[in-house]
Short mmCIF file of the C-alpha atoms (twelve columns), coordinates in Angstrom:
data_MODEL
# 
_entry.id   MODEL 
# 
loop_
_atom_site.group_PDB 
_atom_site.id 
_atom_site.type_symbol 
_atom_site.label_atom_id 
_atom_site.label_alt_id 
_atom_site.label_comp_id 
_atom_site.label_asym_id 
_atom_site.label_seq_id 
_atom_site.Cartn_x 
_atom_site.Cartn_y 
_atom_site.Cartn_z 
_atom_site.pdbx_PDB_model_num 
ATOM 1  C CA . MET A 1  8.240   18.362  -5.512  1 
ATOM 2  C CA . LEU A 2  7.095   16.315  -8.486  1 
ATOM 3  C CA . GLY A 3  8.401   13.152  -6.825  1 
ATOM 4  C CA . VAL A 4  6.284   13.793  -3.733  1 
ATOM 5  C CA . ILE A 5  3.186   14.332  -5.856  1 
ATOM 6  C CA . LEU A 6  3.837   11.124  -7.807  1 
ATOM 7  C CA . ASP A 7  4.385   9.226   -4.548  1 
ATOM 8  C CA . LEU A 8  1.054   10.456  -3.173  1 
ATOM 9  C CA . ILE A 9  -0.748  9.536   -6.396  1 
ATOM 10 C CA . SER A 10 0.799   6.055   -6.509  1 
ATOM 11 C CA . SER A 11 0.019   5.587   -2.794  1 
ATOM 12 C CA . GLY A 12 -3.596  6.540   -3.405  1 
ATOM 13 C CA . ILE A 13 -3.823  4.073   -6.282  1 
ATOM 14 C CA . ALA A 14 -2.205  1.348   -4.179  1 
ATOM 15 C CA . GLY A 15 -4.525  2.011   -1.236  1 
ATOM 16 C CA . TRP A 16 -7.570  2.025   -3.512  1 
ATOM 17 C CA . LEU A 17 -6.524  -1.252  -5.183  1 
ATOM 18 C CA . ALA A 18 -5.845  -2.883  -1.820  1 
ATOM 19 C CA . GLY A 19 -9.249  -1.727  -0.586  1 
ATOM 20 C CA . LYS A 20 -10.909 -3.300  -3.624  1 
ATOM 21 C CA . ILE A 21 -8.956  -6.547  -3.219  1 
ATOM 22 C CA . MET A 22 -9.679  -6.809  0.504   1 
ATOM 23 C CA . ASN A 23 -13.295 -5.478  0.297   1 
ATOM 24 C CA . SER A 24 -12.428 -2.548  2.550   1 
ATOM 25 C CA . GLU A 25 -13.778 0.776   1.345   1 
ATOM 26 C CA . GLY A 26 -12.325 4.036   2.613   1 
ATOM 27 C CA . SER A 27 -11.993 7.698   1.787   1 
ATOM 28 C CA . ILE A 28 -9.337  9.125   -0.511  1 
ATOM 29 C CA . LEU A 29 -7.265  10.246  2.481   1 
ATOM 30 C CA . MET A 30 -7.522  6.790   4.050   1 
ATOM 31 C CA . ASN A 31 -6.468  5.180   0.748   1 
ATOM 32 C CA . VAL A 32 -3.367  7.404   0.602   1 
ATOM 33 C CA . ILE A 33 -2.474  6.649   4.221   1 
ATOM 34 C CA . ILE A 34 -2.976  2.897   3.747   1 
ATOM 35 C CA . GLY A 35 -0.930  3.076   0.526   1 
ATOM 36 C CA . LEU A 36 1.938   4.916   2.255   1 
ATOM 37 C CA . ILE A 37 2.023   2.497   5.176   1 
ATOM 38 C CA . GLY A 38 1.631   -0.381  2.742   1 
ATOM 39 C CA . GLY A 39 4.630   0.869   0.779   1 
ATOM 40 C CA . VAL A 40 6.793   0.664   3.876   1 
ATOM 41 C CA . VAL A 41 5.440   -2.738  4.902   1 
ATOM 42 C CA . GLY A 42 5.729   -4.072  1.348   1 
ATOM 43 C CA . SER A 43 9.293   -2.802  1.016   1 
ATOM 44 C CA . VAL A 44 10.280  -4.582  4.218   1 
ATOM 45 C CA . VAL A 45 8.538   -7.830  3.220   1 
ATOM 46 C CA . PHE A 46 9.937   -7.843  -0.310  1 
ATOM 47 C CA . GLY A 47 13.362  -6.762  1.003   1 
ATOM 48 C CA . ILE A 48 13.462  -9.772  3.290   1 
ATOM 49 C CA . ILE A 49 12.912  -12.143 0.379   1 
ATOM 50 C CA . GLY A 50 15.358  -10.255 -1.847  1 
ATOM 51 C CA . PHE A 51 13.141  -8.267  -4.233  1 
ATOM 52 C CA . THR A 52 13.136  -4.519  -4.842  1 
ATOM 53 C CA . ALA A 53 10.898  -2.233  -6.883  1 
ATOM 54 C CA . THR A 54 12.762  -0.270  -9.544  1 
ATOM 55 C CA . ASN A 55 9.954   1.643   -11.281 1 
ATOM 56 C CA . ILE A 56 6.507   3.092   -10.624 1 
ATOM 57 C CA . ILE A 57 4.679   -0.137  -11.524 1 
ATOM 58 C CA . GLY A 58 6.852   -2.159  -9.154  1 
ATOM 59 C CA . SER A 59 6.333   0.411   -6.413  1 
ATOM 60 C CA . VAL A 60 2.561   0.232   -6.802  1 
ATOM 61 C CA . ILE A 61 2.651   -3.580  -6.704  1 
ATOM 62 C CA . VAL A 62 4.820   -3.567  -3.569  1 
ATOM 63 C CA . SER A 63 2.535   -0.967  -1.975  1 
ATOM 64 C CA . VAL A 64 -0.606  -2.945  -2.838  1 
ATOM 65 C CA . VAL A 65 0.807   -6.108  -1.276  1 
ATOM 66 C CA . GLY A 66 1.894   -4.188  1.816   1 
ATOM 67 C CA . ALA A 67 -1.463  -2.414  2.075   1 
ATOM 68 C CA . CYS A 68 -3.287  -5.748  1.789   1 
ATOM 69 C CA . ILE A 69 -1.162  -7.031  4.663   1 
ATOM 70 C CA . CYS A 70 -2.015  -3.934  6.717   1 
ATOM 71 C CA . ILE A 71 -5.748  -4.271  6.018   1 
ATOM 72 C CA . PHE A 72 -5.632  -7.974  6.902   1 
ATOM 73 C CA . VAL A 73 -3.842  -7.312  10.204  1 
ATOM 74 C CA . TYR A 74 -6.262  -4.474  11.021  1 
ATOM 75 C CA . ASN A 75 -9.328  -6.606  10.283  1 
ATOM 76 C CA . LYS A 76 -7.963  -9.666  12.095  1 
ATOM 77 C CA . PHE A 77 -6.511  -8.162  15.260  1 
ATOM 78 C CA . ILE A 78 -7.749  -4.612  15.802  1 
ATOM 79 C CA . LYS A 79 -11.263 -4.476  14.382  1 
ATOM 80 C CA . LYS A 80 -13.537 -6.797  16.315  1 
# 
């Protein structure tokens, strides 16, 4: 249970940071969703190049990079 709560908090932080980096403001729920999706995308991207996150800081960094990728793709291809 504690792990799930920590994952949601770190996802919210990652989504918020990615929103600030990419100038894309959203609600708290949207930040958590973007952070969760970004965590998956970031894990795949970093896995391809051979890196893995081993602690909470690494997980947030991977999630922020993945969330930035998601925001970029959304802004470039979906949002017109």
